[in-house]
C-alpha positions as CSV (number, residue, x, y, z in Angstrom):
1,M,109.4,-28.8,31.9
2,V,108.1,-29.5,35.2
3,H,105.9,-26.2,37.0
4,V,105.6,-27.4,41.6
5,L,103.6,-25.1,42.6
6,F,104.0,-23.5,46.5
7,F,101.1,-23.2,48.1
8,A,101.2,-20.7,52.0
9,E,104.2,-20.2,53.9
10,L,106.3,-21.7,51.6
11,Q,105.1,-19.2,48.5
12,E,106.1,-16.0,50.9
13,A,109.5,-17.0,51.6
14,L,110.0,-18.1,47.3
15,G,108.0,-14.0,47.5
16,K,105.5,-16.9,44.8
17,E,103.6,-19.3,43.9
18,K,105.3,-21.8,40.9
19,I,108.4,-22.0,39.3
20,T,109.3,-24.3,36.1
21,V,112.5,-26.4,36.0
22,Q,114.1,-28.5,33.8
23,A,113.7,-31.9,35.4
24,A,111.7,-34.9,33.8
25,G,112.9,-37.9,34.7
26,L,113.6,-37.1,38.8
27,T,112.0,-38.7,41.8
28,I,110.5,-35.7,43.8
29,Q,113.1,-36.1,46.3
30,E,115.5,-35.4,44.3
31,L,114.2,-32.1,42.4
32,K,114.1,-30.9,46.2
33,E,117.7,-31.6,46.3
34,K,118.9,-30.2,43.1
35,Y,116.4,-27.1,42.8
36,L,114.7,-26.7,46.3
37,Q,117.4,-26.3,48.2
38,E,119.2,-22.5,46.9
39,Y,115.8,-21.5,48.5
40,N,116.6,-22.2,51.7
41,L,113.4,-22.8,51.5
42,P,110.8,-23.3,55.7
43,N,109.2,-26.8,56.5
44,I,109.6,-27.9,53.0
45,D,110.2,-31.5,54.3
46,Q,106.8,-31.0,56.3
47,A,105.4,-30.4,53.2
48,M,102.6,-33.0,51.7
49,V,103.0,-34.1,48.2
50,A,101.2,-33.9,45.3
51,V,101.4,-34.5,42.0
52,N,99.5,-33.6,39.1
53,E,96.4,-33.0,41.5
54,E,97.4,-37.0,43.1
55,Y,99.3,-36.9,46.3
56,A,102.5,-38.8,46.0
57,P,104.9,-40.2,48.0
58,E,108.5,-38.6,47.3
59,S,110.5,-41.8,45.4
60,V,107.4,-40.2,41.9
61,Q,109.8,-40.0,39.0
62,L,108.6,-36.9,38.1
63,Q,107.5,-36.9,33.5
64,E,107.6,-34.0,31.9
65,G,104.4,-31.5,31.9
66,D,103.9,-32.8,35.3
67,T,102.7,-30.1,38.1
68,V,104.4,-30.9,41.5
69,A,102.7,-29.0,44.8
70,F,104.1,-28.6,48.0
71,I,101.5,-28.3,50.4
72,P,102.4,-27.1,53.9
73,P,101.4,-28.7,57.3
74,V,98.7,-26.0,58.2
75,S,97.9,-25.7,62.3
76,G,94.7,-23.4,63.1
77,G,92.0,-23.6,65.5
């Protein structure tokens, strides 16, 4: 199982902060295509991605027990 965390507007759109999916062996891009399209999350493509608390490119292959975090862009002043 892979734990997927959402922050800020993504969390609000989903209505929860975390989901758990069978995504070991998939890349982050495949995770987005297979599981996250159904949720219609705003700006998911602009979000930074971290795997196990380190930023990672979408080509990273996920392992059993990984935690993936989607962190949307932040603006402010």
